[in-house]
C-alpha positions in Angstrom: 22.8 -63.8 -259.5 19.5 -63.4 -262.5 17.5 -63.2 -259.8 19.1 -60.0 -258.2 19.9 -58.5 -261.0 16.1 -58.5 -261.7 15.3 -57.1 -258.7 17.9 -54.8 -258.5 17.4 -53.2 -261.7 12.8 -52.7 -261.0 14.6 -50.5 -258.2 17.3 -48.7 -260.8 16.1 -48.3 -263.5 12.6 -46.6 -262.0 15.5 -43.7 -260.0 17.3 -43.4 -262.9 14.0 -42.9 -265.3 12.3 -40.2 -262.9 16.1 -38.5 -262.2 16.2 -38.2 -266.1 12.5 -37.3 -266.6 13.1 -34.3 -263.7 16.4 -33.3 -265.2 14.4 -32.4 -268.5 11.7 -30.8 -266.8 14.2 -28.8 -264.9 15.8 -27.4 -268.2 12.5 -26.5 -270.0 11.7 -30.4 -271.8 7.9 -30.5 -271.2 6.5 -32.0 -273.8 5.6 -35.0 -274.3 8.9 -36.4 -276.9 11.4 -35.2 -274.7 9.9 -36.8 -271.5 9.6 -39.8 -273.0 13.0 -40.0 -274.2 14.7 -39.0 -270.9 12.3 -41.8 -269.5 13.8 -44.1 -271.8 17.5 -43.5 -271.6 17.2 -43.5 -268.1 15.8 -47.5 -268.3 19.0 -48.1 -271.1 21.5 -46.7 -268.6 19.7 -48.6 -265.7 20.9 -51.8 -267.5 24.6 -51.6 -267.4 24.2 -49.9 -263.6 22.0 -53.0 -262.7 24.6 -55.6 -264.2 27.8 -53.7 -262.2 25.8 -53.7 -259.2 24.6 -56.9 -259.1 28.3 -58.4 -259.7 29.5 -56.7 -257.3 27.5 -57.6 -254.8 27.6 -61.4 -256.0 31.7 -61.2 -255.5 31.1 -60.1 -252.5 28.6 -62.3 -251.0 30.5 -65.7 -252.5 
């Protein structure tokens, strides 16, 4: 599961971080600090999401 989770995290974290940055820019937060905070939140939120998805995939195929 660790290998699967690593691969999934690389995809999920960049997607969520990018989405959160777009949201920050859309609401008018266009300086460096809010953009970095939004990206960091995306990377942190991706951890439990990745764990949940990897767990479901391994349960389905084992």
